[in-house]
N, C-alpha and C positions, 0 to 999 in steps of 0.2 A: 357304476354297477353296484357298488356297495359290498361285494363279497370277494373282491380281488385277492385280498391277503389270504383267503382260505382256499384258494384254488391250487396252490402249490405249498406243500408242507415239508420243510427241510429241517431235519433233526441231526445235526452234525455229531452230537455227542453219542447218540445211539445208532448212528450210521443208517438213518432211514430217510428215504426221499419218496414222497408220495404226491400224486396228482389227483385232484378231484375229478371224478368222471362227469360231473356237471359241466366241466370245460368242453366236453365232447358233444353235448346234447343241447346246450343252451343257445337260444337265438340272441340273447343279450350278449353272451360271450362273443359270438360271431360278429355282431355289430361292433363291439369294442376292438376286435382283431382288425377289421377293415379300417376303423378310425385310427387306432394306435400303432398298428404294424404295417399293413399294406399301404396305407396312405403316407407313411413316414420313412420306410426303409428303401434301400436300393433293391430293385427287382430286375431279374434277367429278362431281356427282351429279344435277344438274338445273338448271332455270331458274325464277326466281321467278314468271314468267308462267304456269307450270303449276299454280299455287296461287292461285286467285282468291277463294275463299271458304272459311270453316271447314269442315273435313271433306274437302277436296280432298286426294288422295293419289296417289303413284306408288310402284311397287316397282321396284327396280333391283338388278342383281347388280354389285357393285363389288369388284374384286379378290377374287373367289371368295366374297364374303359377300353374303347376302341382306339388303337394306336397305329399310325402309319410311320414306318421307318424307311427312309430313302437315302440313296447316295446322290448328293447334289452334283452340279457340273464342276464344282471345285474338288470333287472326290471326298468331300466331308460327309460323314454319316449323320443324319439328323432324325429326330423323333418328334412327331407332331400328333396332336389329338386329331383323329380321323373324323372330323366333323366340320361342316361348312360354317364359317363365321357369319354367313348371311342368315340362314334359317335353320341350321342344325342338321341337315341331311348328311348321311355318310358319304364322304367324297370318293374314296377308293373302295370299290366293292369286290375287287379281286384279291386273292390271298397272296400272290407274289407275281413278279414279272419285271418288265423294264418299260419305263415310260418317262419321257422328259416332262410330260404334262399330265395333270389330273383334272378332269372336268366333273363338276357336280351335276348329276343328271337332273336335278330339280329345276334350277334356274340358269344353268349353263355357265356358272363361274368357272374359270380355268386358273389352276395354280401350277407353278413350276415345281420341279423336284426339290427346289430349295424352300418350298412353302410359300413363296411370294405370289400374290395375285397378279396374273398376267393379262387377263381380259375379263370383262363382264358385260353381258348384253345390256344395252340401255345405260351405259356408263355416263352419258351426257346428262342423265337425270340425277346424278349424284353430285354432291358438293365438290367444288374445285379442290383438288389435292387429296381426294378420298383415298385413291390408290397409293399415293406417295406417303400418306400418313401411316401406312401399315395396318390400318383398321380392317382391311379385307384379307390380310394374310392368314394362312393356317397358323394356329396357335401352337407354339412348341411346348413340349413337356418341360416342366421346370428344370429338371436336371437330366443330362445324358453324359455318360462317360463309358470308357471301356478299359479292360485290363486283360492282357495276354490274349486278345481277340474276343473276349467275352464282353458283350455290350449290356449295359444296365441303364435303367431309367429310375427316377424318383419323382414322385408328385410333391415332395417336400422341398421347397426352395432353400431351407436351412439345413438340409441333410449334410452330414459330415463328408469330407472328400472320400471318393470311392476307395483309394488305397488304404486309408485309415479304417474304413468300414470293413474291408476284407481281412484285415489283421493277418493272422497266421495262415489263412486260406490262400494267400498269394503264392506261397511255396508250392502248393499243389496245382494251382492254375499254371504256374510257370512250368512245372514238370510235364503236365499234359501237353502244353503248347510246344514243348521242345522235342517231342517224339519225331518230328518231321523236319528235314532240312528245307523243304519248300513250303512248309506251313500246314496247319491242320484245317480241315474243311468239313462243313456239314454236308452229309449225303442228301441227295434229293429224296423227298418224301418224309413222312413223319408218322408217328404212332399217336392215335387219339382214342381215348376211351374214358368211361366214367366208372366211378366206384361209389357204392352206396355206403359211405362211411365218412367220418370226419377227417379233414385234411391232415390233422396232426398225427393221426394214426399212420399215414403214409410217410410222414417225416420220421417217425420212430422206426418204422419197418425198413426204411431205406438205409439206415445205419445200424441195423440190428444184426449183429453176428450170432446172437444166441439162438435164433430160430432156424438157421441154415440147415443143420444136420437133420432136424426133425421135420420141418415143413417141406424141405426140398430133397428129402431122401430119395424120391423117385428119379430126380435128375442125377444125383450122384451115382445111383445104381445104373442108370442109362449110360453114363460116361464109362463106367467100368466095363460094361457089356459091348461097347462099340470102339474100344481102344481110344476113347476120347479123353483119357486122363492119364496122368503119371501116377501109378499106384504108390510110389514112394513119397509123394508130396501130400502133406496134411494141411488142413485148415488150421492156421495158427498165426498170431500176430498181435498187434497192439491197437489201442484206441487213443485218440488225442483230442483234447480240447484246444481249439484254435483261437479262442477269444470271440467276443461279440455274438455268441450263439452258434458259431460255426464249429464243425467237428469232422473228424475223419477216422475211418478204420483203415489200417494198412496191414496186409496179411498175405501169406502164401496160400495157394489153393491148387488142386490137382488139374484143373482144366487148362487148355491152351490159350495163348494170347497172341494174335497176329502181330503185335508189336515186336515180340522177340522171344516167345516161350513156346517151344515145339511140343506136340503130342504125337503118338504113333499113328493116329488116324490120318495125319497129313502126309505121311509117306516120306520117302527119301528126297524127293524133289522139294517138298515143303521144308524139310529139315535144312536143306542147302540154302534156301531163301531166308529162313529164319536166322541161320548162322550169319548170313551176310548183313541182315538188319542189325543183329547184335554187334557185329564187328564195327559197323558205322557208329553205333552208340558209344562203344568203347573209345573209338577214335575221337569222338566229339566231347565226351564227358568223363572218361576214365572208367576203369572196370567196375569199381564199387557202385558208382551211380548208374552205370549201364545195367548192372545186375538188378539194382533196385527198380529201375524203370521197366525192365523186362519181366522180372519174376515176382514182383509184388503187385497185389491188387489193391485198389483204393475205392472206398465208398466215401465220397466227399459231400457234406451238407453245407451249403451256404445259406445262412439264415435270411429270410424265413422259409423259402420253398424252392430253392434250386438244389438239385441233386446231380452230381456227376459220378456215374458208375464207371470207373476205369477198371473193368474186370475182363471177362472173356471178349468183350467189345466195349467201346466207349459210348455211353449213353448220356445225353444231356436231357434232364427231365424237370418240368415244372408242373404245378398243380394248384388249382384255386378252388376254394369252397363256393358252392352255389347255395347251400343251406348247411345247417349243422351236420347233417348226415348224408351229404352228397357233394362230390367233387368231380371236376373235369381235369384229366391228365393229358399232357402233351410231352412227347419224347422224340428226340432227334439222335441220329447216329453221327459221331465225329470220327474222322479218320485222316491219316496222312494223305496229302494231296498226291504224292508220287507212288502210292501203293500199287502193286501189280494187280492184274486181273485175278490171279490166283488168290492173293491175300484178301482182296475185296470180297471174293466169293465166300471164303471161310469166315471173314469178319461179319458179313451180313447174315450168314447162316447162324453164327453165334448170337448175333443181335436178336434175331427172330426166335431162335430155338429156346433161349433162356429168358430174354427180357421182353419179348413181344407179347401182345395181349393174348395170343393163342399158344404161347410157349410153355415151357415147364414151370418157370418161376412165377410169372405174373398171375395166372389163374390161382395158384396156391396162395399167393399173397392177398389177392382180392378176397378169396374165401375167408382167410384169417381175419382180415380187416372188417369185413362185413359181419363176421361172427362176433367180433369184439363190439361193434356198434350195436348189434342186437342185444348183446349182454349188458350194454350200458342202460338199457331200459330199466334195469334193476338198480340204477345208481342211488336211489334214495335209501335202499336197504344195504347195498354193497357200494359205498361211496368213493372208495379210493383205488387207484392203480398204483402198484409198487414199482419203483424204478431205482432200487437200491443196489442192484448187483454190482459188485466190485467197489462199492463206496468205501473209501478209506485206503484202498490199495495205492501204493506208490507208483506202480506201473500197471495200469489196467489192461486186461487182455482184450482182444478183438471182440470177444463174446460177453464182455461186461457192458455196463450201461452208462458209462461216463458220457458218451456222446449225446444220449438223450437228456441227461441232466444238464449238459451245456445248453441245449436248445431250450429246455423248460425254464431254466434259470433266467435266460435272456427274455423269453416270452413273458415271464412273470414281471420282469422289470418294465417292459413296455405296457402291459395291461394295467399295472399298478401306477404307471405314469412316472417311473423313476429311471429311465434309460440314460443316466449321466455318463459322460466319457470315462469317469473314474470307475463306474460300475461295469464298463465294458471290458476292462482288462481282467483276464482270468489266468490262473496258473496254467502254463503250458506243460503238458506231460510229454516227456521225451519219447521218441520212437526208438525201440530197441533195434 
């Protein structure tokens, strides 16, 4: 690229951190992001709960590649490139389901859910041992691994082990996975929408506590007018750099959480159920951890583009750029497998009401991001975005910008070609 060093300007002495707006509009930058980041990092592909029995599968587009994720007959989850090794056609054209076999519609080759070639029309015309050689099998993604039920792939055969890559984010994945005695599961259905803005704007927005009171004022007013909040609870908390570009906000907020934080809107029946959920958390983890799990919200970013919003509902969200000013977003709801019909009703209501494409928050955020992208047309005259808020603080607040600086510092290392293991390790800011 030639200008990598100028895209992120860090002045520790004067507590200034700036990002060049060119990074949001340049096609060359986007090409470098695919080459240096999406082709090299661990990327979220699905949740283990989506694969309950052999033959269960999902197809996903991950960093422009078509991926087939299946559970084999050995109950092992595998990820393959969803392309026929024969002539390249897409093998599985369904989005999800259960099938022990996948047949390519073009020439009829059949593959098992373990990826192995099972039959091919005219096989007698192929060389002896063709099938046994593995040349006709689906090609596996170079790396697949999971942590706490969250499944990741990497197109980089030399990528560091997933637990090392996740660094301090493991604490928060463990926390989310421990809400349920019977396990956490992805609900059926998903949210899919597009935003006419650069993908890194959604990274920033997803862990930006600074904009909540102003951008989402209508939602906070709505909660007050519907008994949907506890008036005594304020937005306050801390941000934390988790290493390797990952970051989290952990904070209190007035809205309810079906995990174990009651609001008047849910009535006395709901209060009784919430108290029972909290009591089980206390029994399993002790009162201090149970209170943290129940009453604290978390916005977790796992570099580069996985966001887990553990707030009024739990959302798992990824997003990929199609061009410098256009991204596709996918979101799923995560919940305890044993939750009651009552809890599911209010959790899904929260999920749609605030986080859905037609809810209170998402349209506000989309408007803000697209407005920023439009403003970046002036980048040659107004070249920098400032991300300095809270810089130098020993204990940054939830509405400071430590978490964005964590992302951008790591982004800059990849784009400039210096993502060494030593550079990955960043100071961890303790949670109050």
